[in-house]
C-alpha positions in Angstrom: 30.8 -52.2 -33.2 31.1 -48.9 -34.9 28.1 -46.4 -34.8 27.8 -43.5 -37.2 26.2 -40.3 -35.8 24.4 -38.6 -38.6 25.7 -35.1 -37.9 28.4 -32.7 -39.1 27.6 -30.4 -36.2 30.6 -30.6 -33.8 28.5 -29.5 -30.8 25.8 -32.1 -31.5 28.5 -34.7 -32.1 30.1 -34.0 -28.7 26.7 -34.1 -27.0 25.8 -37.5 -28.5 29.3 -38.8 -27.8 28.9 -37.9 -24.1 25.6 -39.8 -24.0 27.2 -42.9 -25.5 30.5 -42.7 -23.7 31.4 -45.9 -21.8 29.6 -48.2 -24.2 31.9 -50.7 -26.1 31.4 -49.0 -29.4 33.5 -46.8 -31.8 31.7 -43.6 -32.6 32.1 -41.7 -35.9 30.4 -38.7 -37.4 29.6 -37.6 -40.9 32.8 -35.4 -40.9 34.6 -38.7 -41.6 32.3 -39.4 -44.6 32.5 -36.3 -46.8 30.8 -38.0 -49.7 27.6 -38.7 -47.8 25.1 -36.0 -48.9 23.6 -33.5 -46.5 20.0 -34.5 -45.8 17.3 -31.8 -46.2 15.4 -31.8 -43.0 12.0 -30.9 -44.3 9.7 -33.4 -42.5 6.9 -31.8 -40.4 8.2 -33.3 -37.1 11.5 -33.8 -35.2 10.9 -37.5 -35.4 10.3 -37.4 -39.2 13.5 -35.5 -39.8 15.5 -37.9 -37.6 14.1 -40.9 -39.4 14.7 -39.4 -42.8 18.3 -38.5 -41.9 19.0 -42.0 -40.6 17.4 -43.6 -43.7 19.4 -41.5 -46.2 22.7 -41.9 -44.4 22.2 -45.7 -43.8 21.8 -46.2 -47.6 25.4 -44.7 -48.0 27.2 -47.0 -45.6 27.1 -50.4 -44.0 27.4 -48.9 -40.5 24.5 -48.6 -38.1 23.3 -45.0 -38.0 22.0 -42.8 -35.1 20.2 -39.6 -36.1 18.3 -36.9 -34.2 16.6 -33.6 -34.7 15.8 -31.0 -32.1 14.6 -27.4 -31.8 13.0 -24.8 -29.6 9.3 -25.0 -28.7 7.8 -21.8 -27.2 4.4 -22.3 -25.5 3.5 -18.5 -25.8 4.1 -18.9 -29.6 1.8 -21.8 -29.9 4.7 -24.3 -30.1 6.7 -22.3 -32.6 9.3 -22.4 -33.9 9.4 -26.1 -33.3 10.7 -28.2 -36.2 11.5 -25.0 -38.1 13.8 -23.6 -35.4 16.9 -23.1 -37.6 14.9 -21.1 -40.2 13.1 -19.2 -37.5 16.4 -18.2 -35.9 17.5 -16.5 -39.1 14.6 -14.1 -39.0 15.4 -10.5 -37.8 12.4 -10.2 -35.5 13.3 -13.4 -33.5 15.1 -11.7 -30.6 12.1 -9.6 -29.8 9.7 -12.5 -30.3 11.7 -14.7 -27.9 12.0 -11.9 -25.4 8.3 -11.3 -25.5 7.5 -15.0 -25.0 10.0 -15.1 -22.1 8.1 -12.3 -20.4 4.8 -14.1 -20.8 5.5 -16.9 -18.4 9.1 -17.2 -17.4 11.7 -19.7 -18.4 9.3 -22.6 -18.3 7.7 -21.1 -21.4 10.7 -22.1 -23.5 11.9 -25.7 -23.9 13.9 -27.8 -26.2 12.3 -30.8 -27.8 13.6 -33.4 -30.1 14.3 -37.1 -30.8 
């Protein structure tokens, strides 16, 4: 059995590979399928983005597809940036915002979520 991980992110590919290591499957990533389009992750939830990515990629291949989405959730920011983590990280005020949130409750205030 071959499983396609719906990612071109090398770090995420290694992370998922480690989780699946030892299973009797061959693991591939989107790097091996350059013609498969990049999926715009614009769903309102991590789960929605993962489902969308899996659906789009699975229409481009006969392989079973595993997709995920994740991000940073900050309690002191009302759950932000959440599903918008990548866009949030590009904003210039983010280091100060994160530092402020960290000071309002310690490390338990920040956590990673995803599917």
